[in-house]
N, C-alpha and C positions, 0 to 999 in steps of 0.2 A: 464575480469573485469577491470574497470576503476576506479582509485582512484583520487579524486579531492581535492586539498588542497589550502588554501589561503596563500598568502604571508604576510598578515597583521593579525590583530586580528579580533574579532567579529564585531567591529565597521565598517569593510569593507564589511560585509555581507549584501546581499539583496535577497529577495525571487525570484527576477527576474533573477538572475545569473544562477541557475540551470535550470530554465524554458527556458531561451535563448539557453543554451547549448543543452538541450534535443530537442528543436526545430530543431536545426541544425543537430542533429543526425537523426531525423525523416526525414528531407529533404533528407539526404544522403541515408538512407534506401529506401526511395520511389524512388529515382533515380536509385538505384541499383536493384530494383524490388522485395523487400521483406518487410514484416511487421517489424515494430520496436518493438520487445518484450523485456521488461527490468523489473528489479527490482532494486531499490536503497534504501540504508539506510544511515542515518546520525549518526555520533558519534563525541564525543569531543576528540581531541588529548590530549596528556599529558599536553600541554601548554594551554589547555582550549579553543581552537579554533575549531569550527565546520569544519568537512570535510565529504566527501561523498564516498561511495563505490557503484558503479553501475555494475550490471551484465546484459549483453546483450546476447540473443540467435541468433547466426548468421548462415546462411547456411554453409554447408561444403565447405571449400575452400575460404571462404570470411574472410578477416582480417579487424579488426577495425582500421581505421586511427588514427595516433597520434593526440590527441586533441590539443596539444600545436602548432604543425606545421600548423594545419587547422585554429587555432584562435578561436576555440570553447570554450576555457577556459582561458581567458586572465587575471584571477584574482589571479593566483598563479602558481601551477605546477599540471600536470596530469601524471599518470603512468598507462600503459596498459599492461596486461598480459593475458595469457590463463588460464582460471579457470577450473580445472577438477572437483571440487566439489563445484559448485557455491552456492547452497543452504546452505551447511554447512558453507561456508565463511560468508554468510550474517547473519546467525543465530548467529554465534560466535560474530560478532560485535554487534548485538542487546543485547547479553547476557553480554557483558562486563561491562555495567554500565557506568556511567560518571566519567571522571576525575574531578579535581578541576575546577570549572566554571559552567556556565549555558548556555544552548542553547539560541541563539538569540530569542527574542520575535517574535512569528509569524512563526518560523520555523517548519517544519515537521520532523518526525523521519523516514519515509519511503514513497516510491511511487511505483506504479505498472502501466505499460502501455503496449499497444499492444495486449490485450486480445480480443478474438473473443466474439460473443454475448453470448454464453452459459457460457463461463468462467467469464464474467462480471457479469452475473446473479448469478452464484455460489459465486463469491467473495462478492457480496452485501449480500447474504444470510448468509455467514459466519460471517459477521460483525454485525449481528442482535443478541440480547440477546437470551438465550436459550429457553425461553417461546415462543418467536416469531418463532424460528427455529422449535419448536415442533408443531407449528400450521400453517406451511406455506411450500409450495414447493419453489423452486428458481424462479418460475414464478409469485408468488404472490407479490403484491406491498404493503407491510407494510410501513408506514412512521411515522416519529417522530411526535407526536401530540404537538401542541402548549401549553406551560405550563407544559409539562412533559408526560411521557407515550408514547404509540404507537397507531396509528390508523390503523385498519384493512382494507382490500380491500372493505369490505361492508360498511365502514364508522364508525364502532364502535370504541370508545376510550377505550383502555386497559391500566390501570395504570402499571407503572413499578413495578417489583417484589421487588426491593431493594431501600432503601432510604439512603441517607448520613446523618449520625447522629454523634454528638460529644460525645464520651465516654471517661471518665478519662481525659487524657491529649492529646487526639488526635481524628481524624476522622476515622470513619469505616462505613462499609455498613451493614444495618440491613434489614432482609427480612421483608416486610410489606404486601406482597400479595403472594399467591400461585395460579398459574393459571394451569388448566389441559392442557395436551398436546395430540395431536391426531396423530402425525407422528412419526414413529420410527427414530432414529438418522440417519440412512443411506437412509431413504425413499426418500427425495427430489431428490437425485442424481440418484436413480434408474429409474427416469422418464426422465433423461436428454437426452439419445441418440435418442429415437423415436421422441420426440418433436423437438429437434434440427435438426434432418434430415428433418422434415416437414417444418421447418422454412427456412432451407438452400434451399430446393427446390423451395421456393417462391421468393428467392432473385435473 
């Protein structure tokens, strides 16, 4: 697990900083001969400055280089350690909430990389609303429709089930549509192995 901090405040932040650093790690992984698989999350330090926690899955016996000595993170300081419970670490950071301050405009809260084809499809499916998940396998290409809602693989436009409405003194979500579902919750993943083996044999 690598922790990346800034020497200054959020005015020193740029979205290109993490991108460039991750590009450098990808080049190193490729040169070493393995995929660059990672998850990172952003949080605010107590002083209100954004910083990152990134977890990388490396082959047995491979050690992550020190980012400072490699020049991968010249914006402050980095710290590298071996994480025994990586997923738990990341979830704890996401659940902490924010300290005083705001995330820089345009910043993201997390990122995932290095997934194979099947896992990318599964991750995409998990990001869809429940009614899309209930009517699609991980191989179905549902897309956001212009103006709101979703467009099915057949081209039909399906409105979102919830709308953002102002109630009392704040905003909330109100159900405005109820769509039938045709797939059980575990259904899409039960088809994963056979189809993925077929795709893998063609690559």
